[in-house]
C-alpha positions as CSV (number, residue, x, y, z in Angstrom):
1,M,-117.8,46.1,-23.7
2,S,-115.3,48.8,-24.8
3,E,-114.9,47.2,-28.2
4,Q,-118.6,47.3,-29.0
5,R,-119.7,50.1,-31.2
6,A,-123.1,51.7,-31.5
7,V,-124.3,54.0,-34.3
8,V,-127.0,56.6,-33.7
9,V,-128.6,58.0,-36.8
10,G,-130.2,61.4,-36.2
11,G,-129.0,64.4,-34.2
12,G,-132.3,65.5,-32.7
13,P,-133.2,65.2,-29.0
14,A,-134.0,61.5,-29.2
15,G,-130.8,60.6,-31.0
16,L,-128.6,62.8,-28.6
17,M,-130.3,61.2,-25.6
18,A,-129.7,57.6,-27.0
19,A,-126.1,58.5,-27.6
20,E,-125.7,59.8,-24.0
21,V,-127.2,56.7,-22.4
22,L,-124.9,54.4,-24.5
23,A,-121.8,56.5,-24.0
24,E,-122.2,56.8,-20.2
25,R,-122.4,53.0,-20.1
26,G,-119.1,52.5,-21.8
27,I,-120.2,52.0,-25.4
28,A,-118.3,53.6,-28.3
29,V,-120.8,55.8,-30.1
30,D,-120.8,57.4,-33.5
31,L,-123.6,59.8,-34.3
32,Y,-124.5,60.6,-38.0
33,D,-126.8,63.3,-39.3
34,R,-127.5,64.6,-42.8
35,M,-127.4,68.3,-41.7
36,P,-124.3,70.4,-41.1
37,S,-125.0,70.5,-37.4
38,V,-127.2,68.7,-34.9
39,G,-130.4,69.9,-33.0
40,R,-131.7,72.3,-35.7
41,K,-135.4,71.7,-35.0
42,F,-134.6,71.8,-31.3
43,L,-133.1,75.3,-31.7
44,L,-136.0,76.5,-33.8
45,A,-138.5,75.2,-31.2
46,G,-136.7,77.4,-28.6
47,K,-136.9,80.6,-30.6
48,G,-139.9,81.8,-28.7
49,G,-138.8,80.1,-25.4
50,L,-137.8,76.5,-25.1
51,N,-140.8,74.6,-23.6
52,L,-139.0,71.5,-22.1
53,T,-141.9,69.7,-20.5
54,H,-145.1,70.3,-18.4
55,A,-145.6,70.3,-14.6
56,E,-149.1,68.9,-14.4
57,P,-149.7,65.6,-12.5
58,F,-148.1,62.6,-14.3
59,E,-151.5,60.9,-15.0
60,A,-152.8,64.0,-16.7
61,F,-149.5,64.4,-18.5
62,A,-149.6,60.8,-19.9
63,S,-153.2,61.3,-21.1
64,R,-152.1,63.9,-23.7
65,Y,-150.8,61.0,-25.8
66,G,-154.2,59.8,-26.9
67,E,-154.5,56.3,-28.3
68,R,-150.8,55.6,-27.4
69,Q,-151.2,56.7,-23.8
70,A,-150.4,53.3,-22.3
71,T,-147.3,52.8,-24.3
72,M,-146.1,56.3,-23.8
73,Q,-146.8,56.2,-20.1
74,R,-144.4,53.3,-19.8
75,L,-141.7,55.1,-21.7
76,L,-142.3,58.3,-19.7
77,H,-142.0,56.5,-16.4
78,G,-138.3,56.0,-17.4
79,F,-137.8,59.7,-17.9
80,T,-140.6,61.7,-16.1
81,P,-140.9,65.5,-16.4
82,V,-139.3,65.7,-12.9
83,M,-136.4,63.6,-14.1
84,L,-136.1,65.8,-17.2
85,R,-135.8,68.9,-15.1
86,D,-133.2,67.2,-12.9
87,W,-131.3,66.2,-16.0
88,A,-131.3,69.8,-17.3
89,A,-129.9,70.9,-14.0
90,T,-126.9,68.6,-14.5
91,L,-126.1,70.6,-17.6
92,G,-126.2,73.8,-15.6
93,V,-129.7,74.8,-16.9
94,D,-132.2,75.8,-14.2
95,T,-135.9,75.6,-15.0
96,F,-139.1,77.2,-13.9
97,V,-142.8,76.5,-14.2
98,G,-144.8,79.2,-16.1
99,S,-148.3,80.2,-15.3
100,S,-149.7,77.7,-17.8
101,G,-147.8,74.8,-16.2
102,R,-145.2,74.7,-19.0
103,V,-141.6,74.3,-17.9
104,F,-138.9,76.5,-19.4
105,P,-135.1,77.1,-18.9
106,R,-134.6,80.2,-16.7
107,D,-133.1,82.1,-19.7
108,M,-135.8,80.7,-22.0
109,K,-133.1,79.7,-24.6
110,A,-132.4,76.4,-26.3
111,A,-128.8,77.2,-27.4
112,P,-127.1,77.1,-23.9
113,L,-128.6,73.7,-23.1
114,L,-127.6,72.3,-26.5
115,R,-124.1,73.6,-26.2
116,A,-123.7,72.1,-22.7
117,W,-125.2,68.8,-23.8
118,L,-122.9,68.5,-26.8
119,H,-119.9,69.4,-24.7
120,R,-120.7,66.6,-22.3
121,L,-121.3,64.1,-25.1
122,R,-117.9,64.9,-26.6
123,R,-116.3,64.4,-23.2
124,Q,-118.0,61.0,-23.1
125,G,-116.4,60.1,-26.4
126,V,-119.3,60.5,-28.8
127,R,-118.1,61.2,-32.3
128,F,-120.2,63.3,-34.6
129,H,-120.4,62.8,-38.4
130,M,-122.2,65.6,-40.3
131,R,-123.7,65.8,-43.8
132,Q,-124.3,62.0,-43.8
133,R,-127.6,60.9,-45.3
134,W,-128.6,57.4,-44.1
135,R,-129.5,55.1,-47.0
136,G,-130.3,51.9,-45.2
137,W,-128.4,48.9,-44.0
138,D,-127.3,45.3,-44.7
139,E,-126.6,42.6,-42.2
140,G,-123.1,41.2,-42.0
141,A,-122.3,37.6,-41.6
142,D,-120.8,38.3,-38.2
143,G,-124.1,39.8,-37.0
144,T,-123.1,43.4,-37.3
145,Q,-125.1,45.9,-39.3
146,R,-123.5,47.5,-42.4
147,L,-125.0,51.0,-42.5
148,R,-124.9,52.9,-45.8
149,F,-124.4,56.7,-45.9
150,E,-124.2,59.2,-48.6
151,S,-122.2,62.4,-48.2
152,P,-120.7,65.2,-50.4
153,L,-117.6,63.0,-50.6
154,G,-119.5,60.0,-51.8
155,E,-121.0,56.8,-50.3
156,S,-119.6,54.9,-47.4
157,E,-120.4,51.9,-45.3
158,V,-120.2,51.8,-41.5
159,A,-120.2,48.7,-39.2
160,A,-122.2,48.8,-36.0
161,D,-123.0,46.2,-33.3
162,A,-126.2,48.1,-32.5
163,T,-128.0,51.0,-34.3
164,V,-130.4,53.5,-32.9
165,L,-132.5,55.2,-35.6
166,A,-133.8,58.6,-34.5
167,L,-134.7,60.1,-37.9
168,G,-137.5,62.4,-36.9
169,G,-140.9,62.8,-38.5
170,G,-141.8,64.3,-41.8
171,S,-142.3,68.0,-41.0
172,W,-139.8,70.9,-41.5
173,S,-137.8,69.0,-44.0
174,R,-135.4,71.9,-44.4
175,L,-134.2,71.2,-40.9
176,G,-133.5,67.6,-41.6
177,S,-136.7,65.5,-41.0
178,D,-138.2,64.7,-44.3
179,G,-139.6,61.3,-43.6
180,A,-137.7,59.6,-46.4
181,W,-136.7,56.8,-44.0
182,A,-140.3,55.5,-44.1
183,E,-140.0,53.9,-47.5
184,T,-136.6,52.4,-46.6
185,L,-138.1,50.7,-43.6
186,R,-141.2,49.6,-45.4
187,G,-138.8,48.0,-47.9
188,R,-137.4,45.9,-45.1
189,G,-140.9,44.8,-44.1
190,V,-141.4,47.2,-41.2
191,D,-144.9,48.3,-40.6
192,V,-144.9,52.1,-40.8
193,A,-148.1,54.1,-40.3
194,P,-148.5,56.9,-42.9
195,L,-147.0,60.2,-41.7
196,R,-149.7,62.8,-41.1
197,A,-149.6,66.4,-40.2
198,S,-150.0,67.1,-36.4
199,N,-150.0,70.3,-34.5
200,C,-150.9,72.0,-37.7
201,G,-153.3,74.5,-39.2
202,F,-156.5,73.7,-41.0
203,T,-158.3,75.2,-44.0
204,V,-161.9,76.3,-43.4
205,Q,-165.1,76.5,-45.2
206,G,-166.2,80.1,-45.2
207,R,-167.9,82.5,-47.5
208,G,-165.1,82.8,-50.0
209,A,-164.2,80.3,-52.8
210,A,-161.0,79.6,-50.9
211,G,-162.3,79.7,-47.4
212,W,-162.7,83.0,-45.6
213,S,-164.1,86.0,-47.6
214,E,-161.5,88.4,-49.0
215,R,-162.8,91.1,-46.7
216,F,-162.4,89.0,-43.6
217,V,-158.9,88.0,-44.6
218,A,-157.8,91.6,-45.3
219,A,-159.0,92.8,-41.9
220,Q,-158.4,89.8,-39.6
221,A,-155.7,87.5,-40.9
222,G,-153.1,87.2,-38.2
223,Q,-155.4,88.2,-35.4
224,P,-155.6,86.0,-32.2
225,L,-158.8,84.7,-30.9
226,K,-158.2,84.6,-27.1
227,S,-160.2,83.0,-24.3
228,V,-162.5,80.8,-26.5
229,A,-163.7,77.3,-26.0
230,M,-163.7,74.7,-28.8
231,T,-166.0,71.7,-28.8
232,I,-165.7,68.8,-31.2
233,E,-167.7,65.6,-31.4
234,R,-165.4,62.6,-31.4
235,V,-166.0,59.8,-33.9
236,D,-167.5,57.8,-31.1
237,G,-170.0,60.6,-30.4
238,S,-168.5,61.8,-27.1
239,P,-167.7,65.5,-26.8
240,W,-164.2,67.0,-26.6
241,Q,-163.9,70.6,-25.2
242,Q,-160.9,72.8,-24.4
243,T,-160.4,76.5,-23.7
244,G,-157.5,78.4,-25.1
245,E,-156.6,80.6,-28.1
246,F,-155.7,80.4,-31.7
247,V,-155.0,82.6,-34.7
248,V,-157.0,83.4,-37.8
249,T,-154.9,82.9,-40.9
250,D,-155.4,83.7,-44.6
251,Y,-156.4,80.0,-45.2
252,G,-158.2,79.1,-41.9
253,I,-157.1,78.6,-38.3
254,E,-153.9,77.7,-36.5
255,G,-152.5,77.9,-33.0
256,S,-152.3,76.1,-29.7
257,L,-156.0,75.3,-29.3
258,V,-156.2,74.0,-32.9
259,Y,-153.0,72.0,-32.3
260,A,-154.6,70.4,-29.3
261,A,-157.6,69.3,-31.5
262,S,-155.6,68.3,-34.6
263,S,-155.9,64.6,-34.2
264,L,-159.6,64.8,-33.6
265,L,-160.1,67.0,-36.5
266,R,-158.1,64.7,-38.8
267,Q,-160.2,61.7,-37.6
268,R,-163.5,63.6,-38.4
269,I,-162.2,64.7,-41.8
270,D,-161.1,61.1,-42.6
271,A,-164.6,59.8,-41.6
272,N,-166.7,62.5,-43.2
273,G,-164.6,64.6,-45.6
274,S,-164.8,67.6,-43.3
275,A,-165.0,68.3,-39.5
276,M,-167.4,70.6,-37.7
277,L,-166.3,72.4,-34.6
278,H,-168.2,74.9,-32.4
279,L,-166.7,77.9,-30.7
280,D,-167.8,79.5,-27.5
281,L,-166.7,83.1,-27.9
282,L,-167.5,83.9,-24.2
283,P,-166.7,80.7,-22.3
284,A,-166.6,82.6,-18.9
285,R,-170.3,83.7,-19.4
286,S,-173.4,81.6,-19.3
287,A,-175.9,81.4,-22.1
288,A,-178.5,83.0,-19.9
289,W,-176.2,86.0,-19.3
290,V,-175.4,86.4,-23.0
291,S,-179.1,86.3,-23.8
292,A,-180.0,88.8,-21.1
293,E,-177.3,91.3,-22.3
294,L,-178.4,91.0,-25.9
295,A,-181.9,91.7,-24.8
296,H,-181.0,94.8,-23.0
297,P,-182.4,97.9,-24.8
298,R,-179.8,99.5,-26.9
299,G,-181.7,102.6,-28.0
300,S,-180.0,104.4,-30.8
301,R,-176.7,102.5,-30.5
302,S,-175.6,100.2,-33.3
303,L,-175.5,96.5,-32.8
304,A,-171.7,96.6,-33.1
305,T,-171.6,99.1,-30.2
306,H,-174.1,97.1,-28.2
307,L,-172.0,93.9,-28.6
308,K,-168.9,95.8,-27.5
309,T,-170.3,97.7,-24.5
310,R,-172.6,95.0,-23.1
311,L,-170.7,91.8,-24.0
312,G,-167.2,92.9,-24.7
313,L,-167.4,91.4,-28.2
314,H,-165.4,93.3,-30.8
315,G,-162.5,93.0,-33.2
316,V,-161.9,89.5,-34.6
317,K,-164.6,87.9,-32.5
318,A,-167.3,90.2,-33.8
319,A,-165.9,89.8,-37.3
320,L,-166.1,86.1,-37.0
321,L,-169.8,86.2,-36.1
322,H,-170.5,88.2,-39.3
323,E,-168.3,85.8,-41.3
324,L,-170.0,82.6,-40.1
325,L,-173.6,83.5,-39.2
326,P,-176.4,84.3,-41.7
327,R,-177.4,87.9,-41.9
328,A,-180.8,87.0,-40.4
329,A,-179.1,86.1,-37.1
330,F,-178.3,89.7,-36.4
331,T,-182.0,90.6,-36.3
332,D,-182.9,87.6,-34.1
333,M,-181.2,88.0,-30.6
334,M,-181.9,84.4,-29.7
335,H,-180.2,83.1,-32.8
336,L,-177.3,85.5,-32.2
337,A,-176.9,84.4,-28.6
338,Q,-176.7,80.8,-29.8
339,G,-174.0,81.8,-32.3
340,I,-171.9,83.5,-29.6
341,K,-172.0,80.5,-27.4
342,S,-171.8,77.8,-30.1
343,L,-170.5,79.3,-33.4
344,P,-170.2,76.5,-36.0
345,L,-167.0,76.4,-38.1
346,R,-166.3,73.7,-40.7
347,V,-162.7,72.7,-41.4
348,L,-161.9,70.9,-44.6
349,A,-158.3,69.7,-44.5
350,A,-155.0,69.8,-42.5
351,R,-152.3,72.0,-43.9
352,P,-149.4,70.3,-45.8
353,L,-147.1,68.0,-43.8
354,D,-144.1,70.2,-44.2
355,E,-145.9,73.1,-42.6
356,A,-146.8,71.1,-39.5
357,I,-144.9,71.4,-36.1
358,S,-144.9,67.6,-35.8
359,T,-146.2,64.4,-37.4
360,A,-148.4,61.6,-36.5
361,G,-147.7,58.1,-37.8
362,G,-144.4,56.3,-38.0
363,V,-143.0,52.9,-36.9
364,R,-145.8,51.1,-35.1
365,F,-145.0,50.0,-31.6
366,E,-146.4,46.5,-32.4
367,V,-143.3,45.8,-34.5
368,L,-141.0,46.8,-31.6
369,T,-139.9,45.2,-28.4
370,E,-140.3,47.0,-25.1
371,G,-136.7,48.2,-25.6
372,L,-137.8,49.7,-28.9
373,M,-135.9,47.1,-31.1
374,L,-137.4,46.0,-34.4
375,H,-138.5,42.4,-34.0
376,A,-137.6,41.7,-37.6
377,S,-134.1,43.3,-37.4
378,P,-132.4,42.5,-34.1
379,G,-130.0,45.2,-33.1
380,I,-131.9,48.0,-34.8
381,F,-133.7,50.4,-32.5
382,C,-136.1,53.3,-33.2
383,A,-136.7,56.4,-31.1
384,G,-138.3,59.9,-31.2
385,E,-140.8,61.3,-33.6
386,M,-140.3,58.5,-36.1
387,L,-142.4,56.3,-33.8
388,D,-146.2,56.1,-34.1
389,W,-147.4,58.6,-31.5
390,E,-148.5,62.2,-31.3
391,A,-149.1,64.8,-28.7
392,P,-150.0,68.5,-28.6
393,T,-147.5,71.3,-28.0
394,G,-146.8,72.2,-24.4
395,G,-143.7,70.2,-23.6
396,Y,-145.2,66.9,-24.5
397,L,-143.3,66.5,-27.8
398,L,-139.9,67.0,-26.4
399,S,-140.6,65.0,-23.3
400,A,-141.6,62.0,-25.4
401,C,-138.6,62.3,-27.7
402,L,-136.2,62.4,-24.8
403,A,-137.9,59.5,-23.0
404,S,-138.0,57.3,-26.1
405,G,-134.3,58.2,-26.8
406,R,-133.4,57.0,-23.3
407,A,-135.4,53.8,-23.7
408,A,-133.8,53.0,-27.1
409,G,-130.3,53.7,-25.7
410,A,-131.0,51.5,-22.7
411,G,-132.5,48.8,-25.0
412,A,-129.4,48.9,-27.3
413,H,-127.1,48.7,-24.3
414,A,-129.0,45.6,-23.0
415,W,-128.7,44.0,-26.4
416,L,-125.0,44.7,-26.6
417,R,-124.5,43.3,-23.1
418,A,-126.3,40.1,-24.0
419,A,-124.3,39.8,-27.2
420,A,-121.1,40.2,-25.3
421,A,-122.2,37.5,-22.8
422,N,-123.2,35.1,-25.6
423,P,-120.8,35.7,-28.6
424,R,-121.6,34.0,-31.8
């Protein structure tokens, strides 16, 4: 077994985890990445506090992966959120559960975890090769893969008995994941679903030619809408609703609540050319309460003052009412009450892929074994965000990358063990 060599392509969480699994089982591992250092997107994700995973019950956790729930649940069983926290503890990183259920390192930082992880990988014998862009592979007569790389020093070829591809999605290309691998794999006959923006912002249809009116953008861009409920009708007609917050931007909307709805909004846009959502600006209040407060005599007070004092509506929420409701609604209290509890907002398109936090699409699971090996290319495994799944932010992205990295590493080890037992 010590003579067998695995190559991991990609130095994000999935690739590092695959390398760890292989190395700790006695396989010689070389890891290649096109950037000068590994874990760049991982470090960026930890800038505001590294969200490792989520502490909700496992069934609820698995449900966050939408159409790929069954497949992702199987992978996550191999590296549950509890197991992830235990793993972090072996690196000397204690974790805690925030008020939202999200799990963070005690110091909230990504860099200490990454440093400790890389130190352990190097002790295990993993060798790192930076500034190496993967250009595909050929299959040797002896069954090995001949991986092609391009570096500042020129092109090279590397032999591997097993390969784990963990090349990321297509967002944040400046950090290393540009999605260029998709065409390489398609050229080898691999079914790759188109890469789409996920956990992203959306442009809106407003009063201005480019969305919001200029006046609204000047006064409100960058303002957060807190404690609102969003409702969307799924393509099958069933309602989706979630409470949270998001931010008004110069082009539309972005933020955690929008991210949670991004796959549904994309589906509606694909089906209809746009997507309608409805906002409840006061989700903790009933429609009857809102109507009663609006009907309360206001005397000489302005409507703006009435909305602020009786309903607590002011700032960006009040401005959004004026931006999206017709002027007549402000003289018809029933119409205004309906707008407050179900304010219609039409979104037109997702923002460009490179602006997204993550991507949907990728290598379809149908072309992979349970160990995440390509059926058409034995010995080639795939992991991480380059697989066809998506999830909202909140620890779900990192958990899935780590779990799939472990699965691919274990799958590659099993493949190598079988090859050693049955040499050609």
